[in-house]
N, C-alpha and C positions, 0 to 999 in steps of 0.2 A: 755486721756481715757473717756470714755462715763460713768456718773454717774449713777447707777440704778434710774430706775422713781420713785417717791414718789407713795404708795395705793392712788389708788381712794379715794375721800373724798365724805362722803354719808350727805346729809342735807335732815331733814322731814320739810315741808313747809306746816303751817297751825298748827290750832289745834283740838282737836278732842277729847270731853270726854268720849266717847266709847270705852269700853274695848274689848280685844278679848284674850281669856286666861288667861284674868286677869292682861293683857298687855295694855297701851298704845300705840300707833300707833309709837311714837317717840320712846320709850321703845324697843319697837318690829322692828322697821326698827335697831334701834342700833346693838342689839343682832345680826340681822341678818347679817351685815355689818362686826362684828367684826367674828362672824362666816365664813365667805366669805372670812378674811384676806383685809378687807378694813376699811379705816380711818373713825370711828364713832363719829367724832369729829365735822361734821357738815359743815368744811371748809368755805369758804369766797367765796360767789358766785357772788361779784363783782370784782374777783379779776382773776379768771379765769375757767377753767373745775370743774366739780362737778356734783356727782350724786344727782339727785333733786329725792324726793318721795312724793308724795302727802297724806296728813293727812288723807282725807276724803275717803281713800281707804285701804282695805287690800288685801294683794295679795301673793301669794308662794314665798318661797325663791329664786325658780327657778329664777324667773323673775328679781330678782335682781342682781344676777349672769350673766345674759344675758346681764341685759344692762349695768352693769359697764365695758364688754369688747368690747363693741361696740359705741363709740365715736361717738356723733351724733345721736343716737338712741334716739326715743319717744314712750313710751305705751301710746295708749290714749284709753278711754274709755268714748261713748258718744262722741267723740271727744276731751273730758278735758283731759290734760297730768297728767297721773297717775306715770310714772317714765321717767327721761329724765336723759341721759348721754351727758352734755352740754360739748363743747370746748372752751368757752370762755365768759368772763364777761358779755358782750353784751347777748349773746345767753342764757343765765343763767337766766339774771332779764328779759327776755320776757319770759321765760317758768314760772318762780315762780310767774309772774303776772298773766297770764293764771291759773295757779293751786290754788291761793287766788280767783279768781274771778268765777272759776268754767266755763271758757270761751273754747272755742276752739282755737286749737293753728294750724297755719299753718306753714308747713316745709318752711325752707329755701334751699338755695344750697347746696346739699350735707349731707344733713339730713334723715336719716329714719325713715319714720313715720309707724309706726304697731297699727292698730285696733285690739283691742281685740274681737269685734264683728266677726271678718272675720275668729274668728277660727285657729288662727297660733298654728304650734304645735313646741315644742322644747323638744331636748334630756336631758333626767335628768340623768346623766351618776352613780350619787351618789346611785339614786333608781332604776337604770335598768331600763327604762322606756321613751318613747316618748308620749306626749300628750301636752294638752291646758292647763297649771297650771292655777288654780281658781284665779281672782281677782273680786272684788265685792266692792260696795260701802259700807262702815262700820257704820251701825245705828244700834240703838237698837233693831230694827225690823229683822234686817239680821243678828245677831250675832249668831244664832243658826246654821241658814244654815253655814254661814262661818267657825263655828267649826267644821260641819260637813264635808266643802268642802277641810278644812286643814287638818283635821285627815285623811281622804283618800287621798290626795294628798299627806300623807307621808308615804303611803302604797309603797313597792317595787312592780315594775310594774313584775316583775320575781320571784317567788317563790314559796312553796310549796303548795299543792291543800288546805290543812287544813286551813294555816295561810291567804290565797287569798280567799277562799268561805265558810270556816265553823262561824270561830267565829271574823269576823269583828265588828261585831252589838256588839256582848259583848264587848268588848275590845272597843270601842268607848264610851258606858255607862261609864266602870271603869276609862276612861281617864279622861271624865267631873268631873266625884266626885275626882279621885286624886289631878285635877287642882281646883277645888273648896274648896278641904281641905288644899292645901297647900303642899300636899305629892309630895316629889322629884322621881325623875327616879329612883335613886340610892336606895331609901326608897322602889321601888316597887321590884327592882332586888334582893334586901337582902330578901325578904319576897319570893321570887321564888326560890332563892337561898336554904331556909329551905324547901320548896316543894320539890324541887328537889332531895335532900337528905331525907326526907321522902320515898320520893316513890321508890328510890333506897334502902330502908331498908325494903320496903314492897316488892318488887320485890325477895329480899334475901329469905323472910320468905314465898314465894309462895303467898302472898295475891294479886293477881295481880288484882284484880277489882279495892280493894281499892288503890293501887299503880299507876293504871291508874288515877284514879280519883284524886288522889293529883299532877300525871305526866299531867294530863290537865289543873288544877288549875297554875303551872308552865308554863305551853306551851304559856296560853293565859296572862300570866302576863310578858312572855317574850315579846309578840307585845305591850303592854301595855308600858313597859318603854320605848322602843324605840320611841312610836308614841308618848308618853307624853315628851319627850327630845324634838323631833324636833316642837310640838306644841308651847313648851313654849321656843323653843329655848335656851335651858340648857343643850344640850350635853357637855361633858367633857371628857378630857381624860381618866379620871380615871374611868368613869361612863362607856366609851367605852369597856376599858381593862377587868371591872369586868363582864359587859354584855358579850362580845364576848368570853372571858376565859371562863366563864361558859359555852355557849352554846358548846364550843370546846370539852372541858376535859369530859362532864358528859355522853355522848351516850356511849362509852365502858363499862361504870360502869354499866348502865342500862344493858344492851344486857350480861356482864357475870353474875350479878346478877339474872336475868332472868333465866339463866340456871341452876343457882345454887339453886334457889328456885323450879324447880322443881321437886325436893326429894321429896316437901310437896305434891304433888299430885300422888306422886307414878310413874312419870314421867322420872325418873332421867335418864340422857345420860350414855352410856356407855364411858368408857374413850377416846376410838378411835373417838366417835362420837363428843364426848365433844369437843375435839381436832381439829376438822377439823372445826365445826361450828365456834369457838371461831377465829382460822385462819383466814376462808374465811371474818366473820363479823367486824374484829380489823385490819385485814391487808388491806381486801377491805376498811374500813374507811381511815386508813393511805394513803393508795396509792392513793383514789381519791381525797385526799386535796392535796396531792404532784401534780397530775396532775392537779388541778385546779389552784394552787400556780405557776407551771411552764407557765401554760396559761398566766396567767396575768403577769410574769416576762418577757414573750417573745415578748408581744403585748400591751406595754404600759399599763399594769394595767386595761384590759379588761377582763371581767369575761366569761370563756368559756360558761357559760348560755346565754348568750347575744350575741354570736356570729352569729348564723342563727335562724330561726324561729323555727325548730326544737328542738335548744338547749331549749329554752325557754319553751317550750312546755315538751320537757324531765324534764327541773329541779319540774314541779309540782308533778310529782312521783316519781324523782329518789332516792336510796338508801339512804336518810337521816333521822333522826328522826320522824318526823312527820307522813310521809309516812309508816314508817316503824310501827310506832305504830298502824297503820290502819291495816296492815295486824297481827298484835298480837292480837288487840281487836276482828278480825274475830275469830283467830283461839282458842282463850279464849272463845268466845261465842258459838262454837263447842264444848269446855271441851278439847281441844287439843293444849295447850299452847306449848306443844315442838315441834309440826310440824309447829307452828307459826314462833317458832326461827329459825326453818332449813328453812323456805320460805324466812325468811327475811337472811339469808347465801348466799343462792342462788340469792335472788333479788340484794342483795349487789355485788356478784362477775359478773352478768348481770350489773348492772347499772357501776361500774369500768371498766369494756369492752369497752360498748359503748363511755366512756368519753377518754378513752386511743384512740380508732378509731379515734373520733372527733380531738383528738390533732395532731396524727399521720397527718390526711387529713391537719388541717392547716399549718402544719409544710412543707407537700409537697406543697401546694399551695405558700406559701411563699417563699420557695427554686425556685419555678418556677417565681418569681418575682411577686407574686399576693399580692393584698394587703387585711391584714386582718382587716376588720372593723365591727362593729354591724349593723344588721338590722335595730336596734333601729335609728340608723344615716343615715340610707338610703331612709329612708319612705320620 
């Protein structure tokens, strides 16, 4: 019986007093390694294979995961090795020397050398994107640029239009403040949860503008907590449950109490209208989540939003919380919050139908022997 292979050991080479998001390179690499399921004990480079990380550089966590899966892989910057997945002690010693002396490295037989300057792209399945992840020398003068690069590197490539385009800069400022003050991602999520509840109460009272202001604060903090966790490598099981559970549960309450709050505007629905609007919005919300879950289950955990370019573009506007709030904002500005919720109901039904068709098309293609792969992996 074959013994399971031990996880790759990760070792940081060199010393660097400059910190990124308050973390030394050694501590940051250790956290990245543990988050990736790798051994962060440093290993013994003289005894065999190991993953070496150059302390003189800061890099996106995606690079470490990419290197760990490729024995004989070397990522260089200006010819100097930054990450190397060695295969034996001799190889480890040679690359370690190059890292410490900032010397260019020449690959030996069977080694894969990748120069960062060539702009190589890799798929980041966790964040649903294909890109050239950041890599830069870590010095006092590069810290701010690296913070910005790591922050935007933590953004999902496929998301809604508000998260992607409207508040990234606001959230960056807040993320920096939180990191400086030692505020944890779970603290940010807790504040966001309070604002979420406040928004729900205000919607029930028909105070839509105040409710949307509280909701906006919650939606921005919903971005900040995730970015703070990824930038400081402090994601946790409880944090993920807290954050994603809140995201999953609260939208139906917002839409329900938005509808009941219409009475304060003299625009209350009759019973029949209230019923069909709620069935369309809440039922569509549940069905759409079921479709997304079914797609992931059928096709190896891949999100329906990253199957084809169309799906990624449709994710910008599909009937989820943020696009729905845009519809309600416009309708309230026109003094017709009642019509806004009806528009959300129709858009939810349309979005649900689009996703159902896409799932059916994928199933048909798979039944014919076709492969269901993300367009991000095909670039």
